[in-house]
C-alpha positions in Angstrom: 0.0 0.0 0.0 1.4 3.4 -1.0 1.8 6.0 1.8 -0.3 9.1 1.1 1.8 11.9 -0.2 0.3 14.5 2.2 1.1 12.3 5.2 4.6 11.7 4.0 5.2 15.5 3.6 3.8 16.1 7.1 6.1 13.4 8.5 9.2 14.9 6.9 8.3 18.4 8.1 7.8 17.1 11.6 11.1 15.1 11.5 13.2 18.0 10.4 11.6 20.5 12.7 12.2 18.3 15.7 15.8 17.7 14.5 16.4 21.4 14.3 15.0 22.0 17.8 17.1 19.3 19.3 20.4 20.4 17.7 22.7 21.5 20.5 24.9 24.6 19.9 28.6 23.8 20.1 30.6 24.6 23.2 33.9 26.5 22.8 37.2 25.9 24.6 39.4 28.8 23.7 43.0 28.6 24.9 45.1 31.7 24.7 48.9 31.3 25.1 51.1 34.3 25.7 54.1 34.9 23.4 53.6 31.6 21.6 55.2 31.8 18.2 54.9 28.7 15.9 57.7 26.9 17.8 56.0 23.5 17.8 56.7 20.2 16.2 53.5 20.5 14.2 54.8 23.7 12.7 58.0 21.9 11.5 60.2 22.5 14.6 61.0 18.8 15.2 63.3 19.6 18.1 60.4 20.9 20.2 58.6 18.5 22.6 54.9 19.4 22.1 53.0 16.1 21.8 49.6 17.5 23.0 49.7 20.5 20.7 50.8 18.2 17.9 47.9 15.8 18.4 45.4 18.6 18.5 46.9 20.1 15.4 46.4 16.8 13.6 42.7 16.9 14.4 42.3 20.7 13.6 42.5 23.2 10.9 46.1 24.2 11.5 46.8 27.7 10.1 50.4 27.8 8.9 50.3 31.5 8.1 48.4 33.2 10.8 49.5 36.7 11.7 48.5 38.9 14.6 47.5 42.5 14.1 49.6 44.1 16.9 52.8 42.5 18.3 52.1 43.3 21.9 49.9 41.5 24.4 47.1 43.8 25.4 46.5 45.3 21.9 46.6 42.0 20.2 44.0 40.7 22.6 41.9 43.8 22.1 42.0 43.2 18.4 41.1 39.5 18.9 38.0 40.1 21.1 36.6 43.2 19.1 37.5 42.1 15.5 38.6 45.7 14.8 41.7 47.0 13.1 43.6 49.6 15.1 42.3 53.1 14.4 44.3 55.2 16.9 47.7 54.9 18.6 45.9 53.9 21.8 44.7 50.8 20.1 48.3 49.7 20.0 48.7 50.0 23.8 48.5 47.2 26.4 45.8 49.3 28.0 43.6 49.2 24.9 40.8 47.2 26.5 41.0 49.3 29.7 40.7 52.5 27.6 38.1 51.4 25.1 36.0 49.0 27.2 36.5 49.2 31.0 36.6 53.0 31.0 33.7 53.5 28.6 30.0 53.7 29.4 28.2 50.6 28.2 26.7 52.2 25.1 30.1 53.3 23.9 31.9 50.0 24.3 32.6 47.6 21.4 30.9 44.3 21.8 33.4 41.5 22.5 32.7 38.2 20.9 32.3 36.7 24.4 29.7 39.2 25.1 27.9 38.5 21.8 27.9 34.8 22.7 26.6 35.5 26.2 23.8 37.7 24.8 22.8 34.8 22.6 22.5 32.0 25.2 26.1 31.0 26.0 27.5 30.7 29.5 30.9 32.4 29.5 33.7 31.7 31.8 37.2 33.3 31.8 40.1 31.7 33.6 43.6 33.4 33.6 44.8 35.9 31.0 42.3 36.4 28.2 42.5 40.2 28.0 45.6 42.0 29.1 45.4 41.9 32.9 46.4 38.4 34.2 43.2 37.8 36.3 40.8 40.1 34.3 40.9 43.0 36.8 42.4 46.4 36.3 45.2 47.4 38.7 48.9 48.2 38.7 51.8 45.8 39.0 52.5 46.7 42.6 48.9 47.5 43.6 46.4 45.2 45.5 43.8 43.6 43.3 40.9 45.9 42.4 37.3 45.1 41.7 37.3 46.9 38.3 36.7 44.3 35.6 38.6 44.8 32.3 35.9 43.3 30.1 32.5 44.2 31.7 29.6 42.4 30.1 31.8 39.5 28.7 31.7 37.0 31.6 29.3 35.1 33.7 32.2 33.9 35.8 35.9 34.9 36.1 38.5 32.8 38.0 42.1 32.9 38.8 44.2 31.2 41.5 46.9 33.6 42.8 48.6 30.8 44.7 51.6 31.8 46.8 52.1 35.0 44.7 49.1 36.9 46.1 48.0 38.9 43.0 47.6 38.2 39.3 50.4 40.5 38.4 52.8 38.9 40.9 51.8 35.5 39.7 52.4 36.5 36.1 56.0 37.4 36.9 56.3 34.7 39.6 59.2 32.4 40.6 58.9 29.0 42.3 59.6 30.3 45.8 56.7 32.7 45.7 58.7 35.8 44.8 58.1 37.9 41.8 59.8 40.3 39.5 57.7 43.3 40.6 58.5 43.2 44.3 62.1 42.3 43.5 62.5 45.4 41.5 63.6 43.3 38.5 66.7 42.0 40.3 65.9 38.5 39.0 67.0 36.2 36.2 64.9 35.9 33.1 64.6 32.2 33.5 64.3 29.5 36.2 64.2 25.7 36.3 62.9 24.6 39.7 62.3 21.2 41.2 58.6 21.6 41.6 55.5 19.9 40.1 53.3 21.6 37.6 51.4 23.6 40.3 54.6 25.0 41.5 54.1 27.7 38.8 50.8 29.6 38.1 49.9 27.9 34.8 49.6 24.6 36.6 47.0 26.2 38.9 45.2 27.6 35.9 45.0 24.2 34.3 43.6 22.7 37.5 40.9 25.5 37.8 39.9 24.9 34.2 39.6 21.1 34.7 37.4 21.7 37.7 35.3 24.1 35.8 34.8 21.7 32.9 33.2 19.3 35.3 30.7 21.8 36.5 30.0 23.2 33.0 28.9 19.7 31.9 25.9 20.3 34.2 25.0 23.6 32.6 21.8 23.8 30.6 23.4 26.3 28.2 26.3 25.9 25.8 29.5 27.3 27.2 32.4 29.4 26.2 35.4 28.6 28.4 38.4 30.9 27.9 41.7 29.7 29.4 44.7 32.0 29.3 48.2 30.6 30.0 51.2 32.9 30.9 54.1 30.9 29.5 56.2 31.1 27.4 56.1 34.8 28.3 59.2 36.1 30.2 60.4 35.0 32.7 61.1 31.6 31.1 60.1 29.6 34.2 59.0 26.0 34.2 59.5 22.9 36.3 62.9 21.3 35.8 61.4 18.2 34.2 60.5 20.3 31.1 64.0 21.7 30.9 65.3 18.2 31.1 63.5 17.3 27.8 66.2 19.2 26.0 69.9 19.0 25.6 71.0 22.6 25.5 73.9 22.1 23.1 71.6 20.7 20.5 69.1 23.6 20.6 69.4 25.5 17.3 70.3 29.1 17.2 68.4 31.8 15.2 68.8 31.1 11.5 69.4 34.8 10.8 70.8 36.8 13.8 71.7 40.2 12.2 70.1 43.4 11.2 68.6 42.9 7.7 70.5 44.3 4.8 69.1 47.7 3.7 67.0 47.9 6.9 67.4 50.1 9.9 67.9 49.7 13.7 64.7 51.8 14.0 62.8 48.8 12.6 64.0 46.7 15.5 64.7 47.4 19.2 67.3 46.8 21.9 65.5 43.9 23.6 64.4 46.0 26.6 61.8 43.5 27.8 64.5 40.9 28.2 67.2 43.2 29.5 65.1 44.6 32.3 65.8 41.3 34.2 68.8 42.7 35.9 70.4 39.4 36.8 70.6 38.2 33.3 74.2 37.2 32.5 74.2 39.3 29.3 72.4 42.2 27.8 72.1 41.5 24.1 71.2 44.5 21.9 71.6 45.7 18.3 75.2 46.6 18.9 76.2 43.4 20.8 74.6 40.1 20.1 74.2 37.4 22.7 76.9 34.8 22.9 75.9 31.5 21.4 75.9 29.9 24.9 73.6 32.6 26.4 71.3 32.5 23.3 71.0 28.7 23.8 70.2 29.2 27.5 67.4 31.6 26.7 66.0 29.5 23.9 66.2 26.5 26.2 64.1 28.4 28.7 61.6 29.3 26.0 61.3 25.7 24.8 60.9 24.4 28.4 58.1 26.9 29.0 56.4 25.8 25.7 56.6 22.1 26.8 55.2 23.0 30.2 52.1 24.7 28.6 51.8 21.7 26.2 51.4 19.5 29.2 48.7 21.8 30.7 46.8 21.8 27.4 47.0 18.0 27.3 45.3 17.9 30.7 42.5 20.1 29.5 41.9 18.1 26.4 41.9 14.8 28.4 39.3 16.2 30.8 37.2 17.4 27.8 37.2 13.8 26.6 36.6 12.4 30.1 33.5 14.5 30.6 32.1 13.5 27.3 32.2 17.0 26.0 34.7 16.6 23.1 32.1 15.6 20.6 30.3 18.9 20.8 33.1 21.4 21.7 35.1 23.6 19.3 38.7 23.9 20.5 40.8 26.9 19.6 44.4 27.5 20.4 45.8 31.0 19.7 49.1 32.6 20.4 48.8 36.3 21.0 51.9 37.1 18.9 55.3 35.8 18.0 58.7 36.5 19.6 62.2 37.1 18.3 64.5 34.5 19.8 67.7 36.3 18.7 66.3 36.6 15.2 67.3 39.9 13.5 69.5 40.4 16.5 66.4 40.9 18.7 64.8 39.3 21.7 61.2 40.0 22.2 58.1 41.0 20.2 57.3 44.7 19.3 58.3 44.6 15.6 56.5 44.2 12.4 58.7 41.4 11.2 57.3 37.8 10.8 59.0 36.6 14.0 56.9 39.0 16.1 53.7 38.7 14.1 53.4 35.0 13.1 51.8 32.9 15.8 49.9 29.7 16.5 46.3 29.2 15.4 44.5 25.9 15.3 40.7 25.3 15.4 39.3 21.9 16.0 35.7 21.3 14.9 33.9 18.2 16.1 33.4 15.7 13.3 35.8 17.4 10.9 39.2 16.0 9.9 42.4 17.8 10.5 44.0 19.8 7.7 46.8 22.3 7.1 45.8 25.7 5.7 48.6 27.7 4.0 46.6 30.8 3.1 47.3 34.0 5.0 44.9 34.8 7.8 44.7 37.4 10.5 43.7 37.4 14.2 41.1 39.9 13.1 39.3 37.0 11.3 38.8 35.0 14.5 35.8 37.0 15.8 33.6 36.5 12.7 34.7 32.9 12.5 33.5 32.2 16.1 30.2 33.9 15.1 29.7 31.7 12.1 30.7 28.5 13.9 28.2 29.1 16.6 25.5 30.6 14.3 25.4 33.7 16.5 24.6 37.0 14.7 27.2 39.7 15.1 26.0 43.1 16.4 29.3 44.7 15.6 30.9 46.1 12.4 33.9 43.8 12.0 37.1 44.3 9.9 37.9 40.6 9.4 36.2 37.8 7.5 35.0 34.4 8.7 37.5 31.6 8.0 34.8 28.9 7.9 34.7 28.8 4.1 38.5 28.5 4.1 38.3 25.7 6.6 35.8 23.9 4.4 38.0 24.5 1.3 41.6 25.3 2.2 42.5 26.0 -1.5 39.6 28.5 -2.0 40.8 31.0 -4.5 38.4 33.7 -3.4 40.0 34.0 0.1 41.5 37.4 0.7 45.0 35.9 1.6 46.4 39.0 3.3 47.0 40.2 6.9 47.7 43.7 8.2 49.8 44.6 11.2 50.7 47.8 13.0 53.5 48.9 15.4 56.7 51.0 15.6 55.0 53.6 13.4 54.8 51.0 10.7 51.8 49.6 8.8 52.7 46.1 7.4 51.0 44.0 4.7 51.6 40.2 4.5 50.8 38.3 1.4 51.8 34.7 0.6 55.1 35.8 -0.9 55.9 39.3 0.5 55.9 41.5 3.6 55.6 45.1 2.7 55.9 47.7 5.5 55.7 51.4 5.2 57.1 53.4 8.2 55.9 56.8 9.2 59.2 58.0 10.8 62.2 60.2 10.1 64.7 57.4 9.8 65.1 55.8 6.4 64.1 53.5 4.8 60.4 54.4 4.7 59.5 51.2 2.9 60.8 47.7 3.5 59.9 44.7 1.3 60.9 41.1 2.2 60.5 38.3 -0.3 59.6 35.1 1.6 59.8 32.8 -1.4 63.6 33.6 -1.7 64.3 34.9 1.8 62.1 33.2 4.5 64.1 34.7 7.3 63.7 38.3 6.3 67.4 39.0 5.9 67.3 41.6 3.1 65.0 44.5 2.4 64.5 44.4 -1.4 62.2 47.4 -1.8 64.8 49.2 -4.0 65.5 46.1 -6.0 61.9 45.3 -6.8 60.1 48.7 -7.3 57.4 47.1 -9.5 56.5 44.7 -6.8 56.2 47.6 -4.3 54.0 49.5 -6.8 51.8 46.4 -7.3 51.4 45.8 -3.6 50.8 49.4 -2.5 47.1 49.5 -3.4 46.5 46.4 -1.3 48.6 47.9 1.5 46.4 51.0 1.3 43.3 48.9 2.1 44.8 48.3 5.5 46.1 51.8 6.2 43.7 53.1 8.8 45.5 56.4 9.1 46.7 55.5 12.5 50.2 57.1 12.1 49.2 60.0 9.8 48.9 63.4 11.3 
């Protein structure tokens, strides 16, 4: 007997309407890692011990050419959470979120993507450093913790375990004995390997908090956004000794290009002040005097130990996500807030518009999707619209980036923009698959620098004068990212 057509149609409508109603929005576990350049085995650095990052990368869309918009912590995070390119010099400050969000009336604040999620049914939790201040509250390095929230409206809950350090700022610059750089007036070394377990440093406590929170979030009736911010490998390079012991210092490679680029200027770099403020450092490398090979290896050893320490904390979180049965409906994002020169271009630190300071880790795992490597150029500015599309949440803000979901669905998509813009040191920089073009608004020449990554992946020579036609071809694209930030 044939089934009546009108009943069949009714049954199909009923089925799909019920299916739509029972679809559960995805959770998001967003992991922000301070100063994490692509120094992981999954990015081709085989000497790095990063098994948890590497496993996650194999299951994720791994972006091989992700560039941040500003190479300093607070401004990069402000760009991440607002999806806006810098429009004024204050947008390049570590206090960008304080100035533009915490100190503004509600109707004048940009809507962060966490706030947008919260307004659309998500339960949002922040643990550790998501914006600039380590625990999400606004106060000075030597001040007691305040009750002023850096991102009002973004969080249902905020947590941080100060441990033996007392405040978030002291924990951020903390050593294993409970001391910190702030109260020691910087009379400390820029590294430490202590015989402690993972919770002997703050990031172990952060991982523990996040694990406990995952257990309670499982009971929530809402989808959740859990942001977890780890401190390392930010200076000081401190980590339990067992992570230092993963490396033989004599085998750690040095920077492939440790000199000022040809035809460039010292004004495009800096004298590594962030590192050299640690007054007990054995050397003070700068643009006049490079670090010795032995000291360079010591510092790189500390950075790698800190990376491996965070890798272990991330592994714990991912294991707990599986143990709680949440992995099948949770998007996992790992993002480095910028890169870091490890002696590259004779520089230690971020704060330049070279690739070493701008290129950072980005991987996004979508449940049910296979891992893939994406070579096209993307920007931190693109993360906000991507989160909105992945969660099917409408954006209430005017955003400067583009959703990367179509690129994740088709990594070879020819229609993708394939550019990223960055701003610092009075320079506006454009990155394309082959070139980095930077125009500086300063008195010191050269005003324009061009690096050919196809032939010079380490940015050792400015070829702007050698390739004037390339500069001419790229300048209209560069102009699209020139927000007038340095023009008077």
